[in-house]
C-alpha positions in Angstrom: -17.8 88.1 29.4 -20.6 87.3 27.0 -18.2 86.9 24.1 -15.9 84.6 26.4 -18.7 82.6 27.4 -19.6 81.9 23.8 -16.2 81.1 22.9 -16.0 78.3 25.6 -19.2 77.0 24.3 -18.1 76.8 20.9 -15.0 75.0 21.8 -17.3 72.6 24.0 -19.5 71.7 21.3 -16.6 71.1 18.9 -15.4 68.7 21.2 -18.3 66.9 21.6 -19.4 66.7 18.0 -18.6 63.2 16.5 -15.5 63.6 14.2 -16.4 64.2 10.4 -16.0 61.4 7.8 -12.9 61.5 5.7 -13.5 62.6 2.4 -14.5 59.6 0.2 -11.5 58.5 -1.9 -11.5 58.2 -5.6 -12.7 55.1 -7.1 -9.5 53.0 -8.3 -8.8 53.6 -11.9 -10.5 51.2 -14.5 -8.1 48.6 -15.9 -7.6 49.7 -19.4 -7.1 46.3 -20.6 -10.5 44.9 -19.1 -12.1 43.0 -21.7 -9.7 44.6 -24.2 -7.7 41.6 -24.9 -5.8 43.1 -27.8 -5.2 46.4 -26.3 -5.5 49.1 -28.9 -5.7 46.3 -31.4 -9.3 45.2 -30.0 -12.7 45.4 -32.0 -16.0 44.6 -30.7 -17.0 42.4 -33.5 -18.6 39.0 -32.1 -20.3 37.6 -35.5 -18.9 35.6 -38.1 -16.5 38.2 -39.5 -14.9 38.5 -35.6 -11.4 37.3 -36.9 -11.3 39.5 -40.2 -11.1 43.0 -39.1 -8.1 45.4 -39.3 -6.4 47.0 -36.3 -8.4 50.1 -35.5 -6.9 53.4 -36.8 -4.5 52.2 -39.4 -3.3 54.9 -41.6 -4.3 55.1 -45.0 -1.2 53.1 -46.3 -1.4 50.6 -43.9 -5.2 50.1 -44.4 -4.6 49.9 -48.0 -1.7 47.3 -47.7 -4.2 45.3 -45.4 -7.1 45.2 -48.2 -4.3 44.0 -50.9 -3.2 41.5 -48.5 -6.5 40.2 -47.7 -7.1 39.5 -51.4 -3.9 37.8 -51.8 -4.7 35.8 -48.6 -8.2 34.5 -50.1 -7.7 34.3 -53.7 -6.9 30.7 -55.1 -3.6 29.8 -56.8 -4.0 27.6 -59.9 -1.8 25.4 -61.9 0.6 26.9 -64.3 0.3 28.0 -67.1 -2.5 30.4 -66.6 -4.0 33.5 -68.0 -3.6 35.3 -64.9 0.1 34.6 -64.4 0.3 36.4 -60.8 -1.4 33.7 -59.3 -0.3 30.5 -61.1 2.1 28.1 -59.9 0.1 26.0 -57.6 1.8 22.8 -56.6 2.4 20.5 -58.2 1.9 18.9 -54.7 -0.1 20.8 -52.2 -2.3 20.7 -49.3 -4.4 23.8 -50.0 -5.0 26.2 -52.9 -5.0 29.3 -50.7 -4.0 30.8 -47.4 -7.7 30.9 -46.3 -8.2 27.2 -47.4 -6.4 26.3 -44.0 -7.5 29.5 -42.1 -11.2 30.0 -43.1 -12.6 33.5 -42.2 -9.1 34.0 -40.6 -10.0 31.1 -38.0 -9.3 27.7 -37.4 -8.9 24.5 -39.9 -10.3 21.1 -38.8 -9.4 17.4 -39.2 -11.2 15.4 -41.8 -14.3 13.6 -40.6 -14.3 10.8 -43.3 -12.0 9.4 -45.8 -11.3 11.6 -48.8 -11.9 15.1 -47.2 -9.0 17.5 -48.3 -8.4 21.2 -48.2 -9.6 21.7 -44.6 -6.6 23.3 -42.8 -4.6 19.8 -41.5 -1.3 19.0 -42.5 0.7 16.1 -41.4 4.4 16.3 -41.1 6.6 13.1 -41.5 9.8 11.6 -40.6 11.4 8.4 -40.9 11.3 6.4 -37.6 15.0 6.3 -37.3 15.5 10.1 -38.2 13.5 11.9 -35.9 12.8 15.2 -37.1 14.6 14.9 -40.4 12.5 15.0 -44.0 11.3 11.8 -45.3 13.8 10.9 -48.2 10.8 10.1 -50.6 7.9 12.3 -49.1 9.8 15.2 -47.8 8.8 17.3 -44.4 5.0 17.3 -45.1 2.5 14.8 -46.8 0.6 16.4 -49.6 -2.8 15.1 -50.1 -3.6 16.8 -53.4 -1.9 17.5 -56.7 -2.6 19.3 -60.0 -4.1 17.6 -63.0 -1.8 14.9 -64.4 0.4 14.4 -60.9 -0.5 11.9 -58.3 -1.2 13.2 -54.7 1.4 11.8 -52.4 -1.0 10.1 -50.0 -4.5 9.8 -48.8 -4.9 10.9 -45.3 -7.5 9.8 -42.7 -8.0 10.4 -38.9 -9.3 7.6 -37.1 -11.1 8.3 -34.1 -10.7 6.4 -30.8 -13.1 7.4 -27.9 -11.8 7.5 -24.1 -14.2 7.8 -21.0 -13.5 8.6 -17.3 -15.1 10.4 -14.7 -14.5 13.6 -12.5 -14.2 13.1 -8.5 -17.9 14.2 -8.0 -18.8 11.0 -10.4 -19.7 13.1 -13.5 -18.7 11.2 -16.6 -16.5 12.6 -19.5 -15.3 11.4 -22.8 -12.2 12.3 -25.0 -11.4 11.8 -28.5 -7.9 10.5 -29.8 -7.3 10.7 -33.4 -4.9 8.4 -35.1 -3.2 9.5 -38.8 -3.7 6.8 -41.3 -1.7 6.9 -44.3 -3.2 5.3 -47.6 -2.4 5.1 -51.1 1.5 6.4 -51.0 2.1 7.2 -55.0 5.9 7.6 -54.7 7.0 4.5 -53.2 6.6 2.8 -49.6 6.2 5.2 -46.6 7.8 2.6 -44.1 7.9 3.5 -40.4 7.6 7.2 -39.8 7.0 9.6 -37.0 4.1 11.7 -37.9 2.3 15.1 -36.6 -0.7 16.4 -37.5 -1.8 20.0 -37.0 -4.6 22.1 -38.0 -4.4 25.8 -39.0 -4.8 28.1 -36.0 -6.8 31.5 -36.0 -4.6 34.3 -36.9 -5.8 37.1 -34.7 -3.4 39.4 -32.8 -0.3 38.0 -34.9 1.5 41.4 -34.9 1.3 41.9 -31.1 2.9 38.3 -30.7 5.4 39.2 -33.2 6.4 42.4 -31.3 7.0 40.8 -27.9 10.8 41.1 -27.5 12.7 37.6 -27.6 14.3 38.7 -24.2 10.8 39.1 -22.5 10.1 35.4 -23.8 13.5 34.1 -22.7 12.8 35.6 -19.3 9.9 33.7 -18.4 12.2 30.3 -19.0 12.4 27.7 -16.1 14.0 24.9 -17.7 15.1 23.4 -14.4 12.0 24.4 -12.5 13.6 26.0 -10.1 10.6 27.4 -8.4 9.3 23.9 -8.0 5.8 24.5 -9.4 6.2 21.5 -11.9 6.4 23.8 -15.2 9.6 24.2 -16.9 8.7 26.2 -20.0 11.5 27.0 -22.5 12.1 29.3 -25.6 12.3 27.5 -28.8 15.7 28.9 -30.3 15.9 28.5 -34.0 19.0 27.6 -35.4 22.2 29.5 -36.1 20.2 32.8 -36.0 19.5 32.4 -32.2 16.0 34.1 -33.1 13.2 32.8 -30.6 10.1 31.2 -32.5 6.6 32.1 -31.7 4.6 31.1 -34.6 3.2 27.6 -35.3 2.3 24.8 -32.8 5.8 24.3 -32.0 7.0 27.8 -32.2 9.2 26.8 -35.3 9.1 30.6 -36.8 10.1 33.8 -35.5 8.2 36.3 -37.8 5.2 36.4 -39.5 7.3 36.8 -42.8 9.0 33.6 -42.0 5.5 31.7 -41.4 4.1 33.0 -44.6 6.9 32.1 -46.7 7.0 28.7 -45.1 3.2 28.3 -45.6 3.3 29.2 -49.3 6.1 26.8 -49.8 4.8 23.5 -48.0 1.1 23.8 -48.0 0.5 25.6 -51.3 3.6 24.7 -53.5 4.4 28.4 -54.1 8.3 29.1 -54.6 9.8 32.6 -53.2 13.2 34.0 -53.1 13.8 32.4 -49.7 12.3 29.0 -51.0 13.3 28.9 -54.9 12.7 25.1 -55.7 9.6 23.2 -55.7 8.7 21.2 -52.7 9.8 17.9 -54.3 12.3 15.3 -53.1 14.8 13.8 -55.6 12.8 10.8 -56.0 9.6 12.9 -56.8 11.4 15.0 -59.5 12.4 11.8 -61.4 8.6 11.1 -62.2 6.8 14.6 -61.5 6.6 16.8 -64.6 4.6 20.2 -64.2 5.3 23.7 -65.5 6.3 26.1 -63.0 4.7 29.7 -62.3 7.9 31.3 -62.7 11.1 31.8 -60.8 10.1 32.6 -57.9 6.2 32.3 -58.1 5.8 35.0 -55.6 7.8 38.0 -55.3 8.6 39.9 -51.8 6.4 42.3 -52.2 3.2 40.2 -52.3 4.7 38.1 -49.6 5.1 41.3 -47.5 1.6 42.1 -48.2 0.2 38.9 -47.2 2.6 39.4 -43.8 1.1 42.6 -43.3 -2.5 41.4 -43.4 -1.7 38.8 -40.7 0.1 41.4 -38.4 -2.8 43.8 -38.5 -5.8 41.5 -37.9 -7.4 42.6 -34.8 -8.5 40.9 -31.6 -12.2 40.4 -30.6 -13.0 41.8 -27.2 -13.8 39.7 -24.4 -17.4 39.2 -23.7 -19.5 39.0 -20.7 -16.9 40.4 -18.4 -19.4 41.1 -15.8 -20.8 38.0 -15.5 -20.4 36.0 -12.0 -19.5 32.9 -13.9 -17.0 34.4 -16.1 -15.4 36.5 -13.0 -15.3 33.2 -10.7 -13.9 31.1 -13.7 -11.0 33.5 -14.2 -10.2 33.2 -10.7 -10.1 29.4 -10.5 -8.5 29.4 -13.6 -5.5 31.0 -12.0 -5.8 29.3 -8.6 -5.4 26.0 -10.2 -2.3 26.9 -12.1 -3.5 27.4 -15.6 -2.3 31.0 -15.8 1.4 29.8 -15.2 1.3 29.1 -18.9 -1.5 30.7 -20.5 0.1 34.1 -19.0 -2.7 37.0 -19.0 -0.5 39.8 -20.1 2.4 40.4 -22.6 3.8 43.6 -23.7 5.1 44.8 -27.3 8.3 46.6 -27.7 8.7 49.3 -30.4 10.0 46.9 -33.2 6.6 46.8 -35.0 6.4 48.3 -38.4 2.9 49.3 -37.4 2.5 52.2 -35.0 -0.7 51.0 -33.0 1.3 47.8 -32.1 4.3 49.5 -30.6 4.9 49.7 -26.5 1.4 48.2 -25.9 -0.1 45.7 -23.1 -2.3 42.9 -24.3 -3.9 39.9 -23.0 -3.2 36.7 -25.3 -3.2 34.0 -22.4 0.1 32.6 -23.6 3.7 32.6 -22.6 5.0 31.6 -26.1 7.2 28.8 -24.6 7.5 25.4 -25.2 6.1 23.1 -22.5 6.1 19.3 -22.3 2.6 18.2 -22.4 2.8 14.5 -21.6 2.3 11.3 -23.4 -1.3 11.9 -24.3 -0.6 15.0 -26.7 2.9 14.0 -27.6 3.4 13.3 -31.5 6.9 11.7 -30.8 8.5 13.8 -33.5 11.1 16.5 -33.2 10.5 19.9 -34.8 13.8 21.7 -34.5 14.8 21.9 -30.9 11.6 21.3 -29.8 10.8 17.6 -28.6 8.2 15.2 -29.5 6.3 15.9 -26.3 6.6 19.7 -26.3 4.3 22.5 -27.6 4.1 26.2 -27.6 1.3 27.3 -25.1 -1.6 28.6 -27.6 -3.0 32.1 -27.2 -6.5 31.7 -25.9 -8.0 34.8 -27.2 -11.0 34.1 -29.6 -11.3 30.5 -28.4 -14.9 31.3 -27.4 -15.9 32.5 -31.1 -14.5 29.5 -33.1 -18.0 27.8 -33.5 -19.4 31.2 -34.6 -16.6 32.0 -37.1 -15.9 28.5 -38.4 -19.2 26.6 -37.8 -17.3 23.9 -35.8 -15.1 23.6 -32.6 -11.9 21.8 -32.9 -9.3 22.3 -30.2 -5.7 21.2 -29.6 -2.9 20.8 -32.2 -4.8 18.3 -34.3 -8.3 19.3 -33.6 -9.0 16.0 -31.6 -11.0 17.7 -28.9 -14.5 18.6 -29.6 -15.1 20.7 -26.4 -13.4 23.1 -24.2 -13.6 20.6 -21.4 -12.2 17.7 -23.4 -9.1 20.3 -24.4 -8.3 20.7 -20.7 -8.6 16.9 -19.9 -6.1 16.3 -22.5 -3.4 18.3 -20.6 -0.6 16.2 -19.0 3.1 16.6 -18.3 3.8 20.1 -17.0 0.1 20.8 -16.8 -0.9 17.7 -14.9 -1.2 19.5 -11.6 -3.7 21.9 -13.0 -5.6 19.1 -15.0 -5.8 17.0 -11.8 -6.9 20.0 -9.9 -9.9 20.7 -12.4 -11.3 17.0 -12.2 -11.3 17.5 -8.5 -13.4 20.9 -8.6 -17.0 20.9 -7.9 -19.0 20.9 -11.0 -19.9 24.7 -10.6 -16.4 25.6 -10.6 -15.6 23.6 -13.6 -18.6 25.3 -15.6 -17.2 28.5 -14.5 -13.7 27.8 -16.2 -15.5 26.9 -19.0 -17.5 30.0 -19.3 -14.0 32.1 -18.8 -12.9 30.2 -21.5 -15.9 30.9 -23.7 -15.7 34.6 -22.9 -12.3 35.0 -24.6 
């Protein structure tokens, strides 16, 4: 009887006891990409060298190739003939005498601030007014403002500023700068009525990751007819008969880093390669320009490949201040007003990269690599391949907050017109008009939060 009573007492006490709390659930797994914008290609450098470090854990062979490419990227080309025949062949007409002249410290170039400034990383494409996108019959595809001794530069270039002013909905004023191209002292005949497009050299980080995004993944984001009605209708830049999708350059005009390097060597520096065997001279210029060549070609495939490898293996600096309330709020509002529709946070590579560390990885560049109509304010009114005069590729945002640290200046957008991130946002139009308008209606605290987020990248 005692035992039975004790049993009933135990049951009664158990029934009266409050239910036990469930075991604590495990915390959600940490986001492996949080702050690691380049995924496994991320480094923690925040100083002036932030854009110049190699992807971590490269093989000995890839690290050696990176060092060789780095030297080739930074060394100055000289006019032929020279005692070092591996580095002669500059020009005879050119915009820069090295790759690093347009991408100082692997960062961004800038427009000239006064007449006579050259070699800063600005190039100007040109077409006759009546032949949209076609090379100029006298001056070619690109205006060269420098030349070797004994040869006249094609032109002198100046960027004339005009200030535009307005205010946000809350009454705070803003100012934007427009830059207009002034062509002076044409040396080879009249320039005539032309369409021009000024562009600065962009920062080079993460190029190998962007190169390894499959064409199909870029095309899958197209919405040419705006089927979802969000006002955004990006499209891939399909390049000629190859059908490859462009992803490099302000108009996505090159499909790979090898293509980009060869084109820049030819047009910007005047260096011939197997793919570009002739000097960048028009027939009209050949009649008057007489300068020795640095060989045929002036750079071989091995050295081109080393420069491309260097660009391919430049690491991406980590995001900074990710736990800041302003940065977290800024990223949220950035998405809410529609900025992330084009500045897509995450992309993935396939297995195509020659660098093992870049295969099959996720990363956060904040771009969709598509062309978008950006409105009249940013239009250059000059076609570039299949890209119209109103279309620009969405530029990656990673590293944008370190430009001033790396380059000592901050010049945003394709021609460097914007002097602040806020100014860059305000220039957005066309497909980005809704996001731009939403930005102007935000309270100041949210506008500043978005800018804090951008500076963290």
